[in-house]
DRENPA-3360 file (N, C-alpha, C; in nm, 2 decimals, always signed):
BEGIN
1 = MSDRRSET = +2.08/+1.27/+4.79/+2.14/+1.16/+4.73/+2.06/+1.04/+4.75 ~ +2.04/+0.96/+4.64/+1.96/+0.84/+4.66/+2.05/+0.72/+4.67 ~ +1.99/+0.62/+4.74/+2.06/+0.49/+4.76/+2.02/+0.40/+4.65 ~ +2.11/+0.38/+4.55/+2.08/+0.29/+4.43/+2.05/+0.15/+4.47 ~ +2.10/+0.10/+4.58/+2.07/-0.03/+4.62/+1.93/-0.05/+4.65 ~ +1.86/+0.05/+4.70/+1.72/+0.03/+4.74/+1.63/+0.03/+4.61 ~ +1.68/+0.07/+4.50/+1.60/+0.08/+4.38/+1.58/-0.06/+4.31 ~ +1.67/-0.15/+4.33/+1.67/-0.28/+4.26/+1.67/-0.39/+4.36;
9 = PPGGFFGP = +1.56/-0.47/+4.36/+1.55/-0.58/+4.46/+1.66/-0.68/+4.43 ~ +1.73/-0.74/+4.53/+1.84/-0.83/+4.51/+1.78/-0.96/+4.44 ~ +1.85/-1.00/+4.33/+1.82/-1.12/+4.26/+1.70/-1.10/+4.16 ~ +1.62/-0.99/+4.17/+1.51/-0.98/+4.09/+1.52/-0.87/+3.98 ~ +1.43/-0.87/+3.89/+1.43/-0.77/+3.79/+1.36/-0.64/+3.84 ~ +1.41/-0.53/+3.81/+1.35/-0.40/+3.85/+1.29/-0.33/+3.72 ~ +1.17/-0.28/+3.74/+1.11/-0.21/+3.62/+0.97/-0.27/+3.60 ~ +0.91/-0.24/+3.49/+0.97/-0.18/+3.37/+0.98/-0.03/+3.38;
17 = KPATPEIQ = +1.08/+0.03/+3.31/+1.10/+0.17/+3.30/+1.11/+0.21/+3.15 ~ +1.08/+0.33/+3.12/+1.09/+0.38/+2.98/+1.23/+0.37/+2.94 ~ +1.25/+0.33/+2.81/+1.38/+0.31/+2.76/+1.46/+0.45/+2.76 ~ +1.59/+0.44/+2.78/+1.68/+0.56/+2.78/+1.77/+0.55/+2.66 ~ +1.85/+0.66/+2.63/+1.95/+0.65/+2.52/+2.05/+0.53/+2.55 ~ +2.08/+0.51/+2.67/+2.17/+0.40/+2.71/+2.12/+0.26/+2.66 ~ +1.99/+0.24/+2.69/+1.92/+0.12/+2.65/+1.91/+0.11/+2.50 ~ +1.88/+0.22/+2.43/+1.88/+0.22/+2.28/+2.02/+0.18/+2.23;
25 = KIVDEVKP = +2.12/+0.22/+2.29/+2.26/+0.19/+2.25/+2.28/+0.04/+2.26 ~ +2.23/-0.02/+2.37/+2.24/-0.17/+2.39/+2.16/-0.24/+2.28 ~ +2.04/-0.19/+2.25/+1.96/-0.25/+2.15/+2.03/-0.24/+2.01 ~ +2.08/-0.13/+1.98/+2.15/-0.11/+1.85/+2.27/-0.21/+1.84 ~ +2.33/-0.24/+1.95/+2.45/-0.33/+1.95/+2.40/-0.48/+1.92 ~ +2.29/-0.52/+1.98/+2.25/-0.66/+1.96/+2.16/-0.68/+1.83 ~ +2.12/-0.57/+1.77/+2.03/-0.58/+1.65/+2.09/-0.68/+1.54 ~ +2.22/-0.66/+1.51/+2.27/-0.76/+1.41/+2.27/-0.90/+1.45;
33 = QLEEKENV = +2.29/-0.92/+1.58/+2.28/-1.06/+1.63/+2.15/-1.12/+1.61 ~ +2.04/-1.04/+1.64/+1.90/-1.09/+1.62/+1.87/-1.11/+1.47 ~ +1.91/-1.01/+1.39/+1.89/-1.02/+1.25/+1.95/-1.15/+1.19 ~ +2.07/-1.18/+1.23/+2.14/-1.30/+1.18/+2.07/-1.43/+1.23 ~ +2.02/-1.43/+1.35/+1.95/-1.55/+1.40/+1.82/-1.57/+1.33 ~ +1.75/-1.46/+1.31/+1.61/-1.46/+1.25/+1.61/-1.45/+1.09 ~ +1.73/-1.42/+1.04/+1.74/-1.40/+0.89/+1.64/-1.30/+0.84 ~ +1.64/-1.18/+0.91/+1.55/-1.07/+0.87/+1.63/-0.94/+0.89;
41 = TYEVFVAI = +1.58/-0.84/+0.83/+1.64/-0.70/+0.85/+1.53/-0.62/+0.90 ~ +1.56/-0.56/+1.02/+1.46/-0.47/+1.08/+1.49/-0.33/+1.05 ~ +1.39/-0.26/+0.97/+1.40/-0.12/+0.94/+1.38/-0.03/+1.06 ~ +1.29/-0.08/+1.15/+1.26/-0.01/+1.27/+1.31/-0.10/+1.39 ~ +1.38/-0.04/+1.48/+1.43/-0.12/+1.60/+1.45/-0.02/+1.71 ~ +1.34/+0.01/+1.78/+1.34/+0.12/+1.88/+1.30/+0.06/+2.02 ~ +1.39/+0.08/+2.11/+1.36/+0.04/+2.25/+1.24/+0.12/+2.31 ~ +1.15/+0.05/+2.37/+1.03/+0.11/+2.43/+1.05/+0.12/+2.58;
49 = EYMIQIVE = +1.07/+0.00/+2.64/+1.09/-0.01/+2.79/+1.18/-0.12/+2.82 ~ +1.23/-0.12/+2.95/+1.32/-0.23/+2.99/+1.31/-0.26/+3.14 ~ +1.36/-0.37/+3.17/+1.38/-0.41/+3.31/+1.52/-0.45/+3.33 ~ +1.57/-0.44/+3.45/+1.72/-0.47/+3.48/+1.73/-0.56/+3.60 ~ +1.83/-0.64/+3.59/+1.87/-0.73/+3.71/+2.02/-0.72/+3.72 ~ +2.06/-0.68/+3.85/+2.20/-0.67/+3.87/+2.25/-0.80/+3.92 ~ +2.35/-0.85/+3.84/+2.42/-0.98/+3.87/+2.57/-0.94/+3.86 ~ +2.65/-1.04/+3.83/+2.79/-1.00/+3.80/+2.80/-0.94/+3.66;
57 = GKNYLIKV = +2.75/-0.82/+3.65/+2.72/-0.76/+3.52/+2.57/-0.72/+3.54 ~ +2.50/-0.71/+3.42/+2.36/-0.67/+3.43/+2.29/-0.75/+3.32 ~ +2.17/-0.80/+3.36/+2.07/-0.86/+3.27/+1.97/-0.76/+3.24 ~ +1.93/-0.75/+3.11/+1.82/-0.66/+3.07/+1.72/-0.74/+3.00 ~ +1.59/-0.71/+3.02/+1.48/-0.75/+2.94/+1.43/-0.62/+2.87 ~ +1.43/-0.62/+2.74/+1.40/-0.50/+2.66/+1.29/-0.52/+2.56 ~ +1.19/-0.44/+2.56/+1.08/-0.44/+2.46/+1.12/-0.35/+2.35 ~ +1.12/-0.40/+2.23/+1.17/-0.32/+2.11/+1.06/-0.32/+2.00;
65 = SVNNSTDE = +1.02/-0.20/+1.96/+0.93/-0.19/+1.85/+1.00/-0.22/+1.72 ~ +0.94/-0.30/+1.63/+1.00/-0.34/+1.51/+0.92/-0.29/+1.39 ~ +0.81/-0.22/+1.41/+0.72/-0.17/+1.30/+0.65/-0.05/+1.34 ~ +0.66/+0.06/+1.26/+0.60/+0.18/+1.29/+0.45/+0.18/+1.27 ~ +0.40/+0.09/+1.18/+0.25/+0.09/+1.15/+0.17/-0.01/+1.23 ~ +0.24/-0.10/+1.31/+0.17/-0.19/+1.39/+0.23/-0.19/+1.54 ~ +0.17/-0.27/+1.62/+0.22/-0.28/+1.76/+0.33/-0.39/+1.77 ~ +0.38/-0.44/+1.66/+0.47/-0.56/+1.66/+0.60/-0.52/+1.73;
73 = CVHLEVYV = +0.64/-0.61/+1.82/+0.76/-0.59/+1.90/+0.83/-0.72/+1.92 ~ +0.96/-0.71/+1.96/+1.04/-0.83/+2.00/+1.08/-0.80/+2.14 ~ +1.09/-0.91/+2.22/+1.15/-0.90/+2.36/+1.29/-0.95/+2.35 ~ +1.38/-0.88/+2.41/+1.52/-0.92/+2.41/+1.57/-0.94/+2.55 ~ +1.65/-1.05/+2.57/+1.72/-1.07/+2.69/+1.87/-1.04/+2.66 ~ +1.93/-0.95/+2.73/+2.06/-0.91/+2.70/+2.15/-0.91/+2.83 ~ +2.27/-0.96/+2.82/+2.36/-0.96/+2.93/+2.48/-0.87/+2.90 ~ +2.51/-0.78/+2.99/+2.62/-0.69/+2.98/+2.72/-0.73/+3.09;
81 = NLEGEIIL = +2.84/-0.79/+3.05/+2.93/-0.83/+3.15/+3.01/-0.72/+3.21 ~ +3.09/-0.74/+3.31/+3.16/-0.64/+3.38/+3.26/-0.57/+3.29 ~ +3.30/-0.63/+3.18/+3.39/-0.57/+3.09/+3.32/-0.49/+2.98 ~ +3.19/-0.49/+2.99/+3.10/-0.41/+2.90/+3.06/-0.48/+2.77 ~ +3.10/-0.61/+2.76/+3.06/-0.69/+2.64/+2.91/-0.71/+2.65 ~ +2.84/-0.69/+2.53/+2.69/-0.70/+2.52/+2.66/-0.82/+2.44 ~ +2.58/-0.91/+2.51/+2.54/-1.04/+2.45/+2.39/-1.06/+2.45 ~ +2.34/-1.09/+2.33/+2.20/-1.13/+2.32/+2.19/-1.27/+2.37;
89 = TAYETGKT = +2.12/-1.29/+2.48/+2.11/-1.43/+2.54/+1.98/-1.50/+2.50 ~ +1.87/-1.43/+2.47/+1.75/-1.49/+2.43/+1.66/-1.38/+2.37 ~ +1.56/-1.42/+2.30/+1.46/-1.33/+2.24/+1.33/-1.40/+2.21 ~ +1.23/-1.32/+2.20/+1.09/-1.37/+2.16/+1.04/-1.27/+2.06 ~ +1.00/-1.33/+1.94/+0.94/-1.25/+1.84/+0.79/-1.26/+1.85 ~ +0.71/-1.19/+1.77/+0.57/-1.20/+1.77/+0.50/-1.14/+1.89 ~ +0.57/-1.05/+1.95/+0.51/-0.98/+2.07/+0.44/-0.85/+2.03 ~ +0.36/-0.79/+2.11/+0.30/-0.66/+2.09/+0.34/-0.57/+2.20;
97 = KCDPLTNS = +0.31/-0.44/+2.18/+0.34/-0.34/+2.28/+0.27/-0.36/+2.41 ~ +0.16/-0.44/+2.41/+0.08/-0.47/+2.53/+0.14/-0.59/+2.61 ~ +0.22/-0.67/+2.55/+0.27/-0.79/+2.61/+0.37/-0.75/+2.72 ~ +0.36/-0.80/+2.84/+0.45/-0.76/+2.95/+0.59/-0.83/+2.93 ~ +0.69/-0.76/+2.98/+0.82/-0.82/+2.97/+0.83/-0.93/+3.08 ~ +0.88/-1.05/+3.03/+0.91/-1.16/+3.12/+1.04/-1.23/+3.08 ~ +1.11/-1.28/+3.17/+1.23/-1.36/+3.13/+1.19/-1.50/+3.09 ~ +1.28/-1.56/+3.02/+1.25/-1.69/+2.96/+1.27/-1.81/+3.06;
105 = E = +1.32/-1.78/+3.18/+1.35/-1.89/+3.27/+1.22/-1.95/+3.33;
% end
């Protein structure tokens, strides 16, 4: 049995880790929020990797591929509160698969 507390440093982001189906579900949930803000429609929107911060809920930094033929990505900052509400809190477009995940603070 592993101690989950030892995997995430208090107050910091843990990762990056390869995206999981749970992370893709979060990405799918915030996709319409981003499309509305950017006034674009993403045909491709696939989570690649993520970092997580445990707070009163969870903060995620997620790298998302938005084009199959290029390295184009967006970086999402997403908050999931204790009730499970998923909120896009910030994002950066014009990223590539090589750009490291960083929060906007």
